[in-house]
C-alpha positions, 0 to 999 in steps of 0.5 A: 500500500502507498501513502501520500503527504496529502493523505496524511494531511487530509486524514483527521483521525491521524492528527489532533491539531489543525494542519496548515499547508501550502502546496508549492514546487519541490525545493532543491534537494527534496526527494521526488519519490521514495519507495520501500520494500520491507522484504529485505528486513524480513529476509536478512534480519528476520524482522517484520513490521507489525504496526501500520502508518497510523501507529507510526505517526502516533509514535513519532508525534509522541516522541516529538512532543516529549522531545521538542528540542530533538535528540540530545547527544548526551541521551545518545551517549547514555543509550549507547553505554547502556546497550554496550553494557548488555 
C-alpha cells in the first residue's frame, strides 16, 4: 500500500491539531519519490513490521512532543553505554 503527504494531511483521525499547508514546487534537494520494500528486513534480519502508518505517526508525534528540542547527544551517549553494557 502507498501513502501520500496529502493523505496524511487530509486524514483527521491521524492528527489532533489543525494542519496548515501550502502546496508549492519541490525545493532543491527534496526527494521526488521514495519507495520501500520491507522484504529485505524480513529476509536478512528476520524482522517484520507489525504496526501500520497510523501507529507510526502516533509514535513519532509522541516522541516529538516529549522531545521538542530533538535528540540530545548526551541521551545518545547514555543509550549507547547502556546497550554496550548488555
